[in-house]
N, C-alpha and C positions, 0 to 999 in steps of 0.2 A: 552104406553098408562099405567096409573097406575088407579088402579081397588081394590075398599075398600072392600073384603068379607065380613070381620065380623070388626064391629065397637062396642067403647063402646060407656058409656054415654055422651049426649050431651055439648056443650059449658055453652048452658043454665043452664042446671041443673048441671052443677060443679058450675059455677058463683051462683047459691042458696045456695050448702052447704057451699061455700065459704063465704057468707055472713052471714050464721048461726054462723059459727065459729069465725070471725068476730065480731059480736055484744056479742058471748058470754067472749071471750078475752076481750075488753072492758071493760065490768064489774068489772073481776077479777082484771086485772092490777090497777083501779080505787081503789078497796078494798085493795090491799097491800099499793101502795101509802098513802091510807087514817090511816089504821090501823096495817100495820109495821108487827112484827111477830106475834101478834093476829090473823090476819085475815092470814098468810102463815099457821098457827098452825090449822086454822080452815079449810081450802081448803084440807089440808093434812088428815083429820081424815074423811073428807067430800070425798075427790078420793081416796084416798090410804088406809083410815084404820089403820096409823099410826101419832101418838101419844106420841113419846119418849119423855123423859126429857131433850133433847137437840139432835136437829138432827146434829150437828156436831159429828161426832166421836173423841174421843181420841187417841192418841198414843197407848195406852195400847189395845183398842178396834180392831184397825187396824191391831195390830200384832197379834191379838187372832184372826180376821178373815183367814190372813195370812198363819197362823201355820193350822187352818183347814183343809186346801186345800194338795190335793194331792203332791207329787212334782212334778211328770209328769206336771201336771197343771202348775206350777211355771215355770217349764223349758219351758214349751209351751210358756208361757206368755212373757218370758224374750226373748226368739226365736224372737217371731212376734216383740218384740217393737226394737229389734237389728236392724230389717230389716226398719222399720218405720224410726229411729233415721238416718241410714246410709243414706237414699234417700235423708232425710229432712237435712244431712249437706250437702250434695251436692249440695242440690237447696240454702244454705247457702252461700255457696262457688260462688254460680253464681252472689251473688249479693256485687256488690263492692262498699265501696266509695272512691270517688274521687275529687281531685282540677284541676282544668284546668286555665291557663291564654290566657282567649280568645280575649284579646287586651294588649298591654303593660299597664301594672298596673291594672287590671282588673282581679280580680281571684275571682271563683265562684267553688263553691262544691257542691256534694252531700252526704249524712250522711242515711244511715239506721239504725232507732232507735227503738228497741223495745215499745211496747206500755208498761206500767207499771204494771196493772193487768187485769187480763184475768178470766175469767168465763165459764166454760168449761162442757156443757150439755152432760151427757151419756143417752139415753134414755133406760128402763127397759120393766116392766110390763111382759106381756108373754116372753119377750126374753130378758136377761140382756145382752144388749150390749158390751161385753166386750172389743171388738174391738174398738167401740169409744174411749176409753178411751185412746188407745193407737197414736190414730188418733189426738185429742186435747192437751193432755198432754204433750207427748214428745215432739210433733211438738213445742208448747209455749216455751218449755226448751230450745230445741236447736237455736229458735230464739231469746234468752236471757231474753224474759220475767221475771219480777221479782218476780209478785207473780200471783201464781196458784192456782185456786179455783175449785172444782169440786161436780158436784152433780148431783145425780143419785138417781130413787124411792127406796121404799123398795120392795122385792120379795118375797111371801108369807109372808108377816108379818115381815120380818128381813132382813139386812143389805145383798143385793147380796155377797159374799164372792170372787166369783173370781172378779169380776168389782172394788171392792174395792182396791184386791189385783193390778189389773193394774194402775188403779188409784196412788196407793203409788207407785210402782214401777216404774213409769212411772215419780213422783217427783212432786203431788200436794202437797201444803203446808198445804190446810185445803180440809176436805172430809165432805158434808152432804148427809144425806141419805132423800133427799127432791126430789119429781118428779111434770114433769107437769109445767103449765103456771106458777103458785105459784113459784118454784125453781128459772125459770129464771129471774122473777120479783124480785125476792128476792135478787139475785146476781146485776142486773141492778138498781135498786134503794136503795138498803140498806134497813136494817130494824135496830135497837139496837142491833143485836146481829151476822150482816152478812154486815161487810163494803162493801161497792159496789165497782164496778169492774169497770175498761173501755171500756170493751170488752166482749161480749158473744159469744162464739163458739159451734157447736155441731149439730148433726143433731136431728130431733124429729117429733111426727106426726102433723098432720094439727093444733092442738094449740096450741105446742110450736112451730112451724114454724111462724103461725101469732103472737103471741107473741112478738117473733123476732122483726118482723116487725114494729110494733106499735111500740118497745122500742127505734128502730133502729133512731140515733140522740141523743138521752139521752144517747146512748152509740154507740158505734161501732160496728158492727157483720162481721161473717165470711162472709155469703151469704143467701139467700132464699132456707133452703135445707128442703124440706116436705116431703112427702110419696116416698120411692124409686119407682123409673123409671129402664125399663129395654127395650133396641131395640135388637133384633135380625136380623141381615142383612147376608142372608146366598142366596148361589146359588144350581145348581145343584151336587155341590159339596159335600152337605150338607147332614145330615140323620135327618129324622124328629124325633128320639130317642131323639138326644141329643138336637136338639131344644127346644124339650117339656119341659125335665128335666132342659134346664136352664131358659128357660121362666119362669116354674113353682117355679125354687129356686130363684127364686127376688119375685115373687108373692106372695110367704107365707110371705113375710113382713106386710103386712098388707091390709084390705081389699078395700082400694082406688089407692093400686100400679097397676099403668099399664105396661101393658106386651104386646111387638109386635112384629110381626114376619112380615118382610120386605123381601122380596122375589122375585125371578125372575124365581121360579120353580113351575109350577102347580101340580107337584107332592107333593111339601111341603106345600104348600097352600092348596090344596085339602085335604090331610090326616092329619093335624096339630091337627084338632079336637078331631079324634078320639083318636091321641096318648094322646094330655091333658087328656082324659077324662078315658084312661086306667091307666094311671100314677096317676092321683089324687084318684082311687081306693085304692090303697096302701102307698101313701104318709101321714105321721102322721100328717101335717098341712094343710091337705086337707079341712081342715072346711076356713079357710084363703084362700087358695090360689086359691079355687077354686071361690070364691066370686069375687077376684080381677081380675080372667079370664073372669068370667062371664059379669061384668059390665064395665071393664077396657080395656082387651083385644081386640087385633087388628089383623087383618090378612091381608097384605097388597100385592099386587102382582102387579109386574113392568115389561116390556120389556127388560128393559138395566140396565147397569151397569150405565150411567148417571142419569138414573130416580132415581136408588137406594139413587145416592147422592144427587140426589137434594130431595129427601122427607123426606131421613134423615138428614137432614138441618134444613128443615121445622119443622120437629117433636123436633128436639135438646133434645133429650134423655139424661138423667142423665147416664145411662150405655149405651153402644154400645158395642156389641160383634159383631166380623166379620168371618163369617164362610163361607169363600169362599176361591177359589183356591190360589188367590193374597190379601192377605188380607192388605198387605201393599201400594195397589193401592189406597185404601180407606183413608190410612192415608195418603197421600201424597193430598187426592182432596177434604178431607170434614173437615171445620170449626166450626159446632156447635155440640161440646156434651161436658158431663164432663170428660170420661174417655173413651179410646178407650182399647177393650180386642182384640187381634190380634189373630186369627188361632186357630183351635179347641183344639188345646192343650193349650190354656189359657181360663179362665172364669171370671166370676164378683163375686164369690167367694174369689179368689185369691186374686184379689183387696180389697175387706171386710176384711177379715181378717189377710193376713199377709205377703203377697208379699212387700211391703215397700210403694207403692204409698197410698195415703191419699184417705179413703173411702167417706169423707163429700165433697158431689160435687151439681151442681146447679141441680134445677129442676124446673120445672114447666116454658122450654123456657128460663130459666134463662142464659143456657150453650149461647145463642143467645151474651153475652156482659161479660160472665164472668167466669172462671175455680173455679176449688174447692178450698177445703182449701190446702193451702201448708203455710212453713215459710214464705212466703211476707206476708201473710196477717197479721201476728202480728206486721211485723215493718212498721214503717211510714218512707216513703220515702221522706225528707227534703232539703232543698237548704238553702246553706248562700253564701253572698255576702263579696268583702273586694276589697276597691278602694283606690289606691295613690290620694296623692293630683294632680298631674298634669293629672293622668284620670279623677278625678273627674271632673275637667275643662273644658276638653272635651266632656266628654259622657253629662256632664251637659247641653252644647248649645242644643245639639240634644232634650235632654228631654223638655228643655224650649220650644221649639219649636211644639213637639209633645202635651204636655200639652195644649199650646195656642190654636192647633188646636178643642180639645174637652173641651174647655172652662173649664177647672181646674184649677183658680187662685191658690187656692191653694198648688197643686203639682207644677205649674211652680214657684212658690217662694222657694220651696226647691230645685228646680234646678238653681236658679237664684243665691240666696244665697252662693250655692258652686262656680257658675262660678265667682262671685265677687271675693269670701276669696281665691280662690285657683290658680287665677292668668289667667284666659281663654279670649282669646282676644278680650272681650268686657268688660274685668273686667272696675270698674272705680276706 
């Protein structure tokens, strides 16, 4: 039996919040489409109190920001990017172009072509998300994208030096200090000073995620990556301190970040609230994490491991930590998740910052139908066909009859022309 000991806000409450976000985003996108740079400048002043002479950083400004950082910071950024690049390169190597002769004279092929231009949004605000620059810029470069631009909001009224360094070291061609809806709108729609891109990638708050959703179609997007979600699956081998630490470690992302404990242990289920409250008394980000836990935290108690799997797949969380005796048992059985973190030695922070896998992952149950950002998201897998005369006459007869079944006369005419011209048995 599955028991819900603590629940967050209802789906109806979440839907109302989404409606308000959707309406706000619609108006801002219309404004940027209509007024271009003027709208972007007004919005930046309104939301970020940021009105530079140019949102784009010059090469000299970028180098000065990099030079302002400690050598240790640069070394750590370089190390992290090496891990992301290594895993992305392995992903790219798994995607092969091929050509095959399926019938005599019929050659079919597949190619993986990078998109031509990508806009990478790197969140900022309270937390300058340096790691998001690695995840988007570096991965796009490994995929072979020709033009990679990046936007991030100012931090305390200035460009965030570490984030800019990560963008530049990752290979961004253009760097803009610009945040929020206005940033993704400018990249997608273009303005007189920002050439539009073909694709938007990167995580963000609810407003950025909604802007990407509304822009989808005019540009491609990686996925709907909204507020961070975390799910911990634990049995009685886990301890309450680790469960609480790892829940709050993701709840601090924002006040709307769901954090869920799913367990077969009554001891953990009964003890998690007191431990969370104890840790909140000393957590520097408790002002955010406490709201997320209060409004979106859940505790779910199950009787069996099979129930854990079933409930975890229903939740389809962005991050899933498995703190059990045999974590790979869940790897073999679970189907809906953004990323799995297996065992007590592993945690979501590793994936978020440095281990090598990508941290831009599906939220709001999107893990039911998509994975996270990876090299393949930047590639268009396309096909091509080439047929000899003899094969055209042969396949044309099949095509003609199949078109007739569907009453597609024009399609049938294409096939019949080749049958006549290239000597099929019905040629006139």
